[in-house]
TORTI-756700 format. One record per residue: residue in one letter; chain; x, y, z of N, C-alpha, C, CB in turn. Coordinates in steps of 0.1 Angstrom, whole numbers, m for minus. Each point is the difference from the previous one (the first is absolute). Glycine has a CB too. Layout:
BEGIN
- residuo:cadena:n.east:n.north:n.up:ca.east:ca.north:ca.up:c.east:c.north:c.up:cb.east:cb.north:cb.up
- a:A:X:Y:Z:X:Y:Z:X:Y:Z:X:Y:Z
...
***
This chain:
BEGIN
- residuo:cadena:n.east:n.north:n.up:ca.east:ca.north:ca.up:c.east:c.north:c.up:cb.east:cb.north:cb.up
- m:A:8:m12:0:m8:12:0:9:13:0:m18:m13:12
- k:A:28:12:m4:9:12:1:7:3:m14:4:m5:24
- i:A:0:m6:m31:6:2:m13:m10:6:m10:16:m19:5
- k:A:m28:13:m4:m11:5:m9:m3:15:2:m9:m23:m1
- y:A:9:26:14:m3:14:4:12:9:m5:m13:m8:20
- e:A:25:4:m18:11:8:m4:0:3:m16:14:m9:20
- k:A:m17:m2:m27:m1:1:m15:m11:10:m4:9:m23:m2
- k:A:m20:22:8:m11:9:m3:3:14:4:m16:m18:4
- k:A:22:20:7:4:13:5:11:6:m9:m5:m6:23
- k:A:14:m2:m27:11:5:m9:m5:4:m13:15:m16:11
- l:A:m25:9:m17:m5:2:m13:m9:12:m1:3:m24:m5
- l:A:m13:25:14:m11:9:m1:1:13:7:m13:m20:m3
- l:A:20:21:14:0:12:8:5:12:m8:3:m14:20
- g:A:9:13:m27:5:11:m8:m9:4:m11:22:m8:5
- i:A:m29:m1:m11:m10:4:m11:m12:7:6:7:m20:m13
- e:A:m11:16:25:m11:7:7:4:15:3:m8:m22:10
- i:A:20:24:m6:5:13:3:0:8:m13:14:m8:19
- l:A:m10:2:m30:1:7:m13:m15:4:m4:21:m13:m6
- r:A:m30:4:8:m14:3:m3:m5:12:8:m4:m25:m6
- m:A:7:25:19:m4:11:8:6:13:m4:m2:m16:19
- f:A:14:16:m23:7:12:m5:m7:6:m12:22:m8:9
- f:A:m25:m1:m19:m6:5:m12:m15:4:2:17:m14:m13
- a:A:m23:7:22:m14:3:3:m1:15:6:m5:m25:5
- f:A:15:28:3:0:14:5:4:10:m11:7:m9:23
- m:A:2:5:m31:4:9:m11:m11:3:m9:23:m8:1
- i:A:m32:m2:m4:m12:2:m8:m9:10:7:3:m23:m11
- l:A:m6:20:24:m8:9:7:5:15:0:m7:m20:15
- f:A:20:21:m13:7:13:1:m2:7:m14:16:m8:17
- f:A:m15:1:m28:m1:5:m13:m14:6:m2:17:m16:m9
- h:A:m27:9:14:m14:4:m3:m5:10:10:m4:m22:m9
- c:A:10:23:21:m6:8:11:9:12:4:m12:m20:8
- r:A:23:22:m15:9:10:3:m6:14:m3:20:m15:m4
- n:A:m15:25:10:m3:14:m4:9:4:m12:m7:6:24
- r:A:1:m5:m35:7:2:m13:7:14:0:m16:m15:m11
- k:A:12:24:20:6:13:0:14:1:7:m23:9:m1
- i:A:26:m19:9:12:2:8:12:m9:m5:m15:5:19
- y:A:13:m12:m30:11:m8:m5:3:4:m15:m7:m19:15
- s:A:20:19:m18:5:5:m13:m4:m10:m11:19:12:12
- t:A:m19:m7:m24:m2:m9:m12:10:m11:m1:m11:20:m11
- f:A:23:m17:14:11:m10:0:m3:m11:10:17:18:m7
- f:A:m21:m14:19:m3:m11:10:m12:m8:m4:9:15:18
- i:A:m19:m9:m24:m12:m7:m4:3:m10:m12:m14:20:8
- s:A:24:m16:m16:4:m8:m12:6:m13:6:3:20:m15
- y:A:6:m19:24:6:m12:6:m10:m8:8:22:12:1
- l:A:m31:m5:6:m10:m7:8:m9:m8:m10:0:18:18
- t:A:m4:m12:m29:m8:m7:m10:7:m13:m5:m10:22:m7
- q:A:23:m21:5:7:m12:m4:1:m11:11:13:14:m15
- i:A:m12:m10:27:1:m9:12:m14:m7:1:17:14:12
- v:A:m28:m7:m14:m13:m6:1:m2:m10:m11:m9:21:11
- a:A:14:m17:m23:m2:m9:m12:8:m13:3:m3:20:m16
- v:A:15:m19:21:8:m12:4:m8:m8:10:22:12:m4
- g:A:m28:m5:14:m7:m7:11:m12:m8:m6:7:17:16
- l:A:m15:m11:m25:m11:m7:m6:4:m12:m8:m12:22:0
- e:A:23:m20:m8:4:m12:m8:6:m11:10:5:16:m19
- l:A:1:m12:29:5:m9:10:m11:m8:7:20:15:4
- f:A:m31:m8:m1:m12:m7:6:m5:m10:m10:m6:21:13
- l:A:5:m18:m26:m5:m9:m10:9:m13:m1:m10:19:m12
- i:A:23:m16:12:10:m12:m1:m2:m9:12:16:15:m13
- i:A:m16:m8:25:m2:m8:13:m13:m8:0:14:17:12
- s:A:m25:m11:m17:m13:m6:0:1:m13:m9:m11:22:4
- f:A:16:m21:m16:1:m11:m9:10:m10:6:m5:14:m20
- h:A:16:m10:26:10:m9:6:m6:m9:10:17:17:m4
- f:A:m25:m11:13:m6:m8:11:m13:m7:m4:11:16:16
- s:A:m15:m14:m29:m12:m7:m5:5:m13:m8:m14:22:m1
- y:A:26:m22:m2:6:m10:m9:m3:m15:5:17:17:m7
- n:A:m14:m20:19:m1:m13:5:m15:m5:0:21:3:14
- s:A:m30:6:m9:m14:m3:0:m5:m3:m13:m3:14:20
- f:A:7:m6:m30:m6:m2:m14:6:m12:m7:m4:25:m1
- t:A:17:m26:2:7:m11:m8:m3:m14:7:18:16:m7
- s:A:m21:m16:20:m4:m13:6:m14:m3:m2:18:4:17
- k:A:m26:6:m23:m14:m1:m3:m8:m2:13:5:m10:m22
- n:A:m1:17:33:m6:m1:12:m13:9:0:22:m5:12
- i:A:m33:m1:m15:m13:7:m2:m3:9:12:m8:m19:m15
- n:A:9:14:27:m3:7:12:8:13:1:m7:m21:12
- k:A:20:20:m14:8:12:1:m2:9:m12:17:m13:12
- i:A:m20:8:m24:m3:9:m11:m13:7:3:12:m16:m16
- n:A:m22:9:21:m12:7:3:2:11:10:m13:m21:m5
- e:A:21:18:15:3:10:11:7:12:m6:1:m19:17
- r:A:8:16:m26:7:11:m6:m9:10:m8:20:m15:m2
- f:A:m29:9:m6:m9:8:m7:m10:8:9:2:m16:m19
- k:A:m6:9:30:m9:7:9:7:11:7:m12:m21:4
- r:A:24:19:m1:8:11:6:1:12:m9:13:m17:13
- l:A:m13:15:m26:1:12:m9:m14:5:m4:21:m10:m9
- l:A:m31:1:7:m13:4:m5:m9:7:11:2:m19:m16
- f:A:m1:15:28:m9:6:11:3:15:1:m1:m22:12
- p:A:14:26:m10:2:15:1:m3:7:m14:17:m4:18
- y:A:m14:m3:m29:m1:5:m13:m15:4:m3:19:m13:m8
- i:A:m28:5:13:m15:3:m2:m6:7:11:m1:m20:m13
- i:A:4:17:26:m7:5:11:4:14:4:m3:m23:8
- w:A:16:27:m9:4:13:4:m6:11:m10:21:m10:9
- p:A:m21:8:m22:m7:9:m9:m15:2:3:17:m6:m17
- i:A:m24:m5:21:m14:1:3:m2:8:13:m4:m22:m11
- i:A:13:20:20:m1:8:13:2:15:m3:9:m20:13
- i:A:2:23:m21:3:13:m4:m12:7:m7:25:m6:m1
- y:A:m31:m2:m9:m11:5:m7:m12:4:9:8:m14:m20
- l:A:m11:4:29:m12:2:8:3:12:10:m6:m25:m2
- q:A:18:26:7:3:11:9:m1:13:m7:16:m15:13
- r:A:m12:16:m25:m1:13:m7:m15:3:m3:23:m3:m10
- a:A:m30:m7:7:m15:1:m3:m7:5:12:1:m17:m18
- l:A:3:12:30:m6:4:12:1:15:3:5:m23:9
- f:A:6:29:m13:2:14:2:m5:8:m12:20:m5:14
- n:A:m22:m1:m25:m5:7:m12:m9:m9:m8:21:14:m1
- h:A:m34:m12:3:m10:m9:m6:0:0:m15:m14:3:20
- i:A:18:8:m26:1:1:m15:10:m9:m5:m8:24:1
- y:A:19:m26:7:11:m8:m4:m4:m15:m3:15:15:14
- f:A:m25:m20:m7:m4:m14:m1:m3:m4:m14:m9:1:23
- k:A:0:6:m30:m3:m4:m14:10:6:m10:m24:0:7
- k:A:28:12:m5:9:6:m9:13:m7:m2:m10:21:6
- n:A:15:m27:4:14:m6:m1:0:m15:2:9:21:9
- f:A:m21:m28:m11:m1:m14:1:9:m7:m10:m23:2:9
- k:A:23:4:m21:8:m5:m11:15:m1:4:m16:9:m17
- f:A:21:0:25:14:m1:4:3:m11:9:1:24:m2
- l:A:m11:m28:10:1:m12:8:1:m13:m9:m13:11:19
- i:A:6:m11:m30:1:m11:m9:14:0:m7:m25:1:m4
- y:A:30:11:0:13:0:m5:11:m5:10:m8:20:m15
- q:A:5:m16:27:10:m4:11:1:m15:1:m6:21:12
- i:A:m6:m27:m12:0:m15:1:6:m7:m12:m20:2:15
- l:A:18:4:m27:4:m6:m12:15:2:m2:m22:4:m10
- i:A:28:7:13:14:3:m4:8:5:12:m8:5:m23
- g:A:2:m4:35:8:4:12:2:15:0:11:m22:0
- n:A:m18:30:m7:1:14:0:m13:7:m4:24:m2:m6
- g:A:m27:13:12:m12:7:m2:m4:8:12:m7:m18:m16
- l:A:7:12:27:m3:7:13:13:1:9:m24:m9:m1
- y:A:32:m1:0:11:m2:9:12:m7:m8:m16:m1:21
- c:A:25:10:m26:9:m6:m10:11:m9:5:m4:21:m11
- i:A:6:m22:24:11:m8:5:m3:m15:m2:5:17:17
- f:A:m17:m21:m20:m3:m14:m3:3:m5:m14:m18:2:17
- w:A:25:7:m25:6:m5:m12:10:m11:4:m2:23:m11
- f:A:8:m22:22:10:m10:5:m7:m14:1:13:18:12
- n:A:m24:m19:m5:m7:m12:1:m6:m5:m13:m6:6:23
- f:A:1:3:m31:m5:m4:m13:11:m7:m8:m16:19:0
- n:A:28:m13:m1:11:m6:m8:4:m14:6:8:23:m6
- l:A:m7:m23:20:5:m12:6:m10:m12:m2:11:15:17
- i:A:m24:m12:m16:m11:m10:m2:1:m5:m14:m14:11:18
- f:A:14:m1:m27:0:m4:m15:11:m9:m4:m11:22:m4
- i:A:24:m18:8:11:m8:m4:1:m13:8:12:21:m6
- l:A:m15:m21:19:m1:m13:8:m10:m10:m6:7:13:20
- l:A:m18:m8:m25:m10:m8:m6:6:m6:m13:m19:14:10
- f:A:25:m6:m18:6:m4:m12:11:m11:3:m4:23:m11
- f:A:12:m21:21:11:m10:3:m7:m13:5:16:19:7
- a:A:m27:m17:1:m6:m12:5:m6:m9:m11:m6:13:21
- i:A:0:m6:m31:m6:m8:m12:11:m7:m7:m18:17:m2
- e:A:30:m11:0:11:m6:m7:5:m12:8:6:22:m11
- i:A:m5:m20:24:6:m11:9:m9:m12:0:10:17:14
- f:A:m24:m15:m15:m9:m11:1:m2:m7:m14:m11:12:19
- i:A:14:m5:m30:m2:m6:m13:12:m6:m6:m19:16:m3
- t:A:31:m13:7:12:m5:m5:11:m3:10:m6:12:m21
- k:A:14:m22:19:11:m3:9:12:9:m2:m8:m24:1
- k:A:9:29:m14:11:8:m3:m4:15:1:9:m18:m16
- y:A:m15:21:27:m5:14:2:11:10:0:m19:m10:12
- m:A:30:7:m6:11:10:1:6:3:m14:5:m8:23
- t:A:m4:m2:m31:5:3:m14:m10:9:m7:11:m23:m1
- f:A:m24:20:2:m10:8:m6:0:14:5:m14:m20:m4
- l:A:15:22:17:0:13:7:12:8:m5:m12:m9:20
- i:A:23:3:m21:13:7:m5:m2:4:m14:14:m13:16
- l:A:m18:4:m25:m2:4:m14:m10:11:m2:6:m24:m6
- f:A:m17:23:14:m11:10:m1:6:13:5:m18:m17:3
- g:A:26:17:7:7:12:6:8:6:m11:0:m10:23
- f:A:7:2:m31:9:6:m10:m9:7:m11:17:m19:4
- i:A:m28:12:m7:m9:6:m10:m6:14:5:m6:m23:m8
- i:A:3:23:21:m5:12:6:10:11:0:m15:m14:15
- f:A:28:10:m13:11:10:0:1:7:m14:12:m13:18
- l:A:m13:5:m28:0:5:m14:m11:9:m3:12:m21:m7
- i:A:m24:17:12:m12:8:m3:1:14:8:m14:m21:m3
- s:A:17:20:15:1:12:8:11:10:m4:m9:m13:19
- s:A:19:8:m26:11:8:m5:m4:7:m13:16:m15:11
- s:A:m27:11:m18:m3:6:m13:m7:13:1:m1:m23:m9
- n:A:2:31:m1:m8:13:m1:m15:m3:m1:20:11:m11
- l:A:m24:m22:5:m14:m3:m1:m7:m1:13:5:m12:m21
- y:A:3:6:31:m6:m2:13:m2:14:7:12:m22:2
- a:A:m3:31:m3:m1:13:5:m12:8:m6:25:0:5
- q:A:m26:m2:m19:m11:7:m7:m13:m6:4:15:5:m19
- f:A:m16:m18:22:m12:m6:4:m7:6:12:9:m21:m10
- w:A:0:24:20:m6:5:13:m3:15:m1:13:m17:12
- k:A:m9:24:m22:m3:14:m1:m15:2:m3:23:4:m9
- g:A:m30:m15:4:m14:2:m2:m9:m3:12:5:m7:m23
- f:A:1:4:34:m8:m3:12:2:12:11:3:m25:m4
- k:A:m14:26:12:1:9:11:11:m4:10:m25:5:m2
- f:A:30:5:9:11:m2:9:m3:m10:11:8:23:m5
- d:A:m21:m23:10:m4:m9:11:2:m14:m5:m16:17:9
- i:A:12:m20:m21:1:m14:m5:15:m3:m2:m22:2:m12
- y:A:30:7:6:14:m3:m2:7:m2:13:m1:13:m21
- f:A:m2:m5:31:7:0:13:m2:m14:6:m4:24:3
- s:A:m7:m31:m5:m2:m13:6:3:m11:m10:m17:10:15
- v:A:10:m11:m26:2:m11:m9:13:1:m7:m25:m1:m3
- g:A:30:13:0:13:1:m7:12:m5:8:m10:20:m11
- k:A:8:m23:24:11:m6:8:1:m15:m1:m2:20:15
- v:A:m8:m26:m21:m1:m15:0:12:m6:m6:m24:2:m2
- i:A:30:3:m9:11:m6:m6:12:1:9:m8:6:m22
- n:A:10:5:29:11:2:9:m1:m10:12:3:24:m7
- t:A:m16:m25:11:m3:m9:11:3:m15:m4:m17:16:9
- y:A:15:m19:m21:3:m14:m5:15:m2:1:m20:0:m15
- r:A:28:10:11:14:m1:0:5:m2:15:2:15:m21
- l:A:m7:m7:30:3:m1:14:m4:m13:6:m1:25:2
- g:A:m11:m30:m6:m5:m13:5:10:m11:m4:m24:9:m1
- l:A:28:m8:m12:10:m10:m5:13:0:8:m11:2:m23
- i:A:16:10:26:12:1:8:m2:m6:14:6:21:m12
- g:A:m18:m18:18:m3:m6:13:0:m15:0:m13:20:5
- f:A:7:m26:m16:m1:m14:m1:14:m6:m2:m24:2:m10
- l:A:32:5:1:13:m5:m3:9:0:13:m2:8:m24
- l:A:1:3:32:8:1:12:m5:m11:10:3:24:m3
- a:A:m16:m27:3:m5:m10:9:5:m14:m4:m20:14:6
- s:A:19:m17:m19:4:m13:m6:15:m3:3:m18:3:m18
- t:A:26:7:18:14:m2:2:4:1:15:5:9:m22
- e:A:m15:m5:30:1:1:15:12:9:3:m10:m23:4
- i:A:12:34:m11:12:8:1:0:7:13:0:3:m24
- i:A:m11:1:30:1:8:13:2:m10:12:m15:18:m10
- k:A:14:m31:7:2:m9:11:15:m4:1:m23:m9:m3
- i:A:30:13:m8:15:m3:0:7:10:8:m2:m11:m23
- k:A:11:6:32:8:9:8:11:6:m9:m5:m13:21
- i:A:4:25:m25:10:6:m9:13:4:8:m19:8:m16
- t:A:30:m8:10:12:4:6:1:15:3:11:m20:m12
- k:A:m2:23:20:2:15:3:4:7:m12:7:m5:23
- q:A:1:m1:m32:4:6:m12:m12:3:m9:23:m11:1
- s:A:m32:1:m2:m12:2:m9:m9:10:6:2:m24:m7
- l:A:m2:25:20:m9:10:7:6:14:m2:m7:m17:17
- i:A:20:18:m16:6:13:m3:m2:4:m15:17:m5:18
- f:A:m17:m4:m27:m2:2:m14:m14:5:m2:17:m17:m6
- c:A:m27:11:13:m14:4:m2:m2:15:5:m7:m24:3
- i:A:14:27:9:m1:13:5:6:10:m9:0:m9:23
- f:A:12:5:m29:7:9:m9:m9:3:m12:22:m9:8
- i:A:m28:m1:m14:m9:2:m12:m12:9:4:7:m23:m9
- l:A:m12:21:21:m11:8:4:4:15:2:m10:m20:12
- l:A:22:22:m6:4:14:1:3:6:m13:10:m6:22
- l:A:m4:m1:m31:2:5:m14:m13:5:m6:20:m15:m3
- l:A:m30:7:5:m13:4:m6:m6:12:7:m4:m24:m6
- i:A:6:25:19:m6:11:8:7:13:m3:m6:m16:18
- i:A:19:16:m20:7:13:m1:0:5:m15:15:m7:19
- r:A:m20:m1:m28:m1:5:m14:m10:12:0:6:m23:m10
- n:A:m5:31:0:m9:12:m1:m14:m6:m3:18:16:m8
- i:A:m28:m7:11:m14:m5:m1:m5:m4:m14:m4:15:19
- d:A:9:m8:m29:m3:m4:m14:4:m14:m3:1:24:m7
- s:A:11:m27:11:5:m14:m2:m8:m10:7:23:10:m3
- i:A:m27:m7:16:m7:m9:8:m13:m4:m7:10:9:21
- k:A:m16:1:m28:m13:m2:m7:1:m11:m11:m6:24:6
- l:A:18:m25:m11:3:m9:m11:3:m14:5:8:19:m14
- i:A:m5:m21:27:4:m13:5:m13:m7:5:23:9:7
- p:A:m25:m21:m11:m11:m8:5:0:m1:16:m1:m13:m21
- k:A:m10:15:27:0:1:15:4:m13:6:m18:16:m1
- y:A:16:m27:m6:4:m13:7:15:m2:1:m21:m10:m9
- y:A:28:19:2:15:0:2:3:4:15:4:6:m25
- f:A:m13:2:31:2:4:14:m6:m11:8:m2:24:m5
- s:A:m9:m30:1:m8:m9:9:8:m13:3:m21:9:m10
- i:A:27:m15:0:7:m13:3:12:2:10:m7:m8:m24
- p:A:16:18:22:10:2:11:m6:3:13:15:8:m17
- l:A:m26:m1:18:m7:3:12:m5:m12:7:m6:22:m9
- l:A:0:m31:1:m5:m13:5:11:m8:6:m18:0:m16
- l:A:29:m1:9:12:m8:5:6:6:12:4:m7:m23
- i:A:m3:20:24:6:6:11:m9:m2:13:11:18:m15
- f:A:m24:m15:14:m8:m1:11:m4:m14:4:m9:21:m6
- a:A:10:m30:m4:m2:m15:4:12:m5:7:m15:m3:m20
- n:A:26:10:19:12:m5:7:4:8:12:8:m8:m22
- i:A:m18:16:27:3:7:13:2:m10:11:m14:20:m8
- p:A:25:m20:15:3:m10:10:m9:2:12:24:m1:m7
- c:A:m33:m8:9:m10:1:11:1:m12:10:m15:12:m16
- e:A:26:m20:14:1:m12:8:1:3:15:11:m11:m19
- k:A:m5:22:22:2:3:15:m11:8:6:24:1:m5
- l:A:m35:1:m2:m11:7:5:m8:m9:10:m2:14:m21
- s:A:m2:m9:32:m9:m8:9:m14:m1:m6:14:8:20
- i:A:m21:m18:m15:m14:m2:m5:m8:13:2:2:m25:5
- n:A:0:31:7:m8:12:3:3:12:m10:0:m7:24
- t:A:13:8:m27:3:11:m10:m5:m3:m14:21:4:14
- y:A:m20:m17:m17:m5:m4:m13:m15:2:m1:18:m17:m2
- t:A:m25:13:12:m15:2:1:m4:15:m1:m2:m21:14
- f:A:10:29:m7:m3:15:0:1:5:m14:8:2:23
- i:A:4:m5:m30:2:5:m13:m10:m6:m10:24:3:5
- k:A:m27:m15:m4:m10:m7:m8:m14:7:1:12:m22:2
- q:A:m16:25:11:m13:7:2:1:14:m6:m4:m13:21
- l:A:15:20:m19:1:14:m5:m1:1:m15:14:5:20
- s:A:m9:m16:m27:0:0:m14:m13:m6:m6:25:m1:1
- s:A:m35:m2:7:m12:m6:m5:m9:10:m6:2:m18:18
- y:A:m13:13:m24:m11:8:m6:4:10:m11:m10:m2:23
- t:A:21:m1:m30:4:9:m10:m10:0:m12:24:m4:6
- g:A:m30:m7:m8:m11:0:m10:m12:9:4:7:m24:m6
- g:A:m11:22:18:m11:8:5:3:15:0:m7:m19:14
- i:A:19:22:m10:4:14:0:0:6:m14:15:m4:20
- y:A:m10:m4:m30:0:4:m14:m15:3:m4:21:m13:m5
- y:A:m30:4:8:m14:1:m4:m7:13:5:m1:m25:m1
- i:A:4:28:14:m8:11:6:7:13:2:m11:m18:12
- h:A:24:19:m15:7:13:4:m5:12:m7:20:m14:4
- v:A:m23:13:m17:m6:12:m7:m14:3:4:15:m6:m20
- y:A:m23:m5:22:m14:2:5:0:7:13:m7:m20:m12
- i:A:15:16:22:0:6:13:6:14:m1:3:m22:11
- y:A:7:24:m19:5:14:m3:m11:10:m5:23:m11:m4
- l:A:m30:6:m6:m10:9:m6:m12:2:10:7:m8:m23
- f:A:m10:m2:30:m12:0:10:4:10:11:m7:m23:m6
- l:A:19:23:11:4:9:11:0:14:m5:13:m18:11
- k:A:m8:20:m23:1:14:m5:m13:6:m3:22:m6:m10
- k:A:m31:m2:5:m13:5:m5:m10:2:11:4:m10:m22
- y:A:m5:m1:31:m11:0:9:4:3:15:m10:m17:m15
- i:A:23:17:18:4:3:13:9:13:m1:m1:m24:8
- a:A:4:28:m20:7:13:m2:14:0:7:m22:12:m2
- l:A:29:m23:2:13:m1:5:10:4:m10:m7:m18:16
- k:A:10:31:m17:9:5:m11:14:m6:2:m14:21:m2
- s:A:18:m23:14:13:m4:3:3:m15:m4:1:17:19
- i:A:m12:m24:m23:2:m14:m4:9:m1:m12:m22:m6:10
- s:A:21:17:m18:9:1:m12:12:8:4:m20:m2:m16
- g:A:31:m4:17:11:8:5:14:m6:m2:m15:9:16
- n:A:23:m8:m6:14:m4:m1:1:m15:3:8:23:6
- i:A:4:m28:m6:2:m15:2:m5:m4:14:20:1:m16
- f:A:m19:8:26:m4:m4:14:m16:m2:0:19:14:10
- m:A:m26:m5:m17:m15:m2:m1:m3:m13:m7:m3:25:1
- c:A:11:m28:m11:m3:m12:m8:3:m13:8:6:13:m21
- i:A:4:m12:30:2:m11:9:m12:m2:9:25:4:0
- i:A:m30:7:6:m12:m1:8:m12:m6:m8:8:20:13
- h:A:m9:m16:m26:m11:m5:m8:2:m15:m3:m2:23:m10
- y:A:14:m27:8:3:m14:m2:m4:m9:12:20:7:m14
- f:A:m17:m2:26:m3:m8:12:m15:1:3:23:3:9
- l:A:m30:8:m13:m14:0:1:m7:m11:m9:1:25:5
- c:A:4:m26:m17:m5:m10:m9:4:m14:5:3:15:m19
- y:A:9:m16:25:4:m13:6:m10:m4:11:24:5:m6
- f:A:m27:5:15:m9:m3:11:m14:m4:m5:13:17:14
- l:A:m18:m10:m24:m13:m4:m5:0:m14:m6:m4:25:m5
- c:A:15:m28:m2:1:m14:m6:1:m10:11:11:10:m21
- f:A:m4:m7:31:2:m9:12:m14:m3:6:24:9:4
- i:A:m32:1:m2:m13:m1:6:m9:m8:m10:3:21:13
- g:A:m3:m17:m25:m9:m6:m10:4:m15:m2:m2:22:m12
- y:A:15:m25:11:4:m14:m1:m5:m9:11:20:8:m13
- n:A:m18:m3:25:m3:m8:12:m15:m1:2:21:8:11
- i:A:m29:2:m15:m14:m2:0:m5:m10:m10:m2:24:7
- f:A:7:m24:m19:m5:m9:m10:10:m12:m3:m12:20:m10
- k:A:21:m23:19:10:m10:m3:m5:m14:m3:15:13:14
- n:A:m27:m16:m10:m6:m13:m3:m10:0:m12:2:m4:25
- t:A:m1:15:m32:m8:1:m13:9:5:m11:m21:5:13
- n:A:15:m5:m25:8:4:m12:2:15:0:m9:m19:m13
- l:A:1:27:21:2:14:1:14:4:6:m25:2:2
- k:A:32:m11:4:13:3:5:9:4:m11:m3:m17:18
- y:A:0:13:m31:9:3:m11:m1:15:m4:m3:m23:m8
- l:A:m7:30:14:m1:15:m3:12:7:7:m25:m2:m2
- f:A:30:m4:12:10:7:9:14:m7:0:m19:8:14
- y:A:21:m19:m22:12:m8:2:9:0:m12:m13:m14:15
***
């Protein structure tokens, strides 16, 4: 049991810390006071958030790999429920709450609720993430169940997608759509690419391998090279070039000497990142509009307070509904 515990602690704790960091950076990006930060700072913050979102997708596919490739129906169902319940229920809650304060809103904006459920955007744009994740996971699941050579097919299809997305025709195709559609559906191809990376990393079990100090230093060096490049160059570098070294670095954080109490505390502190992502913009807008807390939009200190407010709400919500599927709204 002790060996199993040490392996689990070694593998997951660093990644949990990484998830918590990027969950906060996403909240900070959405809830900051735009007047007090320079354009240069915001440009780098935008890139950090983009890296974080791509990292979340890679991690999501990575930790879905065993459940899907082993065709474990129970775990696959649980995975989809974890994504679908917040994807559908939070927008309905937001829609009804807005209609409660504005009766005209109920009929006038019902179509946006339909758009939200269909493409993950319309009322609450952050669910583009769940839409893409559900869509590509479903595609992967179909391929896994209909062919034994699913990885070969996924790689070949990924190569075709790369060629399509690199063409001018692809860029011209999306110019005919509204931004709301492009913002959500237009990310599907990139999500496929990240999902394939997550599956490949999981199939090679790369983050379970204890990398040498030299390899770790090399990962850090590559990461620093990417960070210190000017912002225009960073825009041209695929975000997963950052994500893979980050995964390797944080998966290899030495946690063996941590006590169980310390491990439990850090594990608890880094929980509910999914729930915090789902509600942080909603809580931010609700507080500003209905409670008139102007200071909720502010500096990094106020954003930290906002993060832990969301954490506290998710903690309460999860523990109230932990024996039902509604727990996925906060987890």
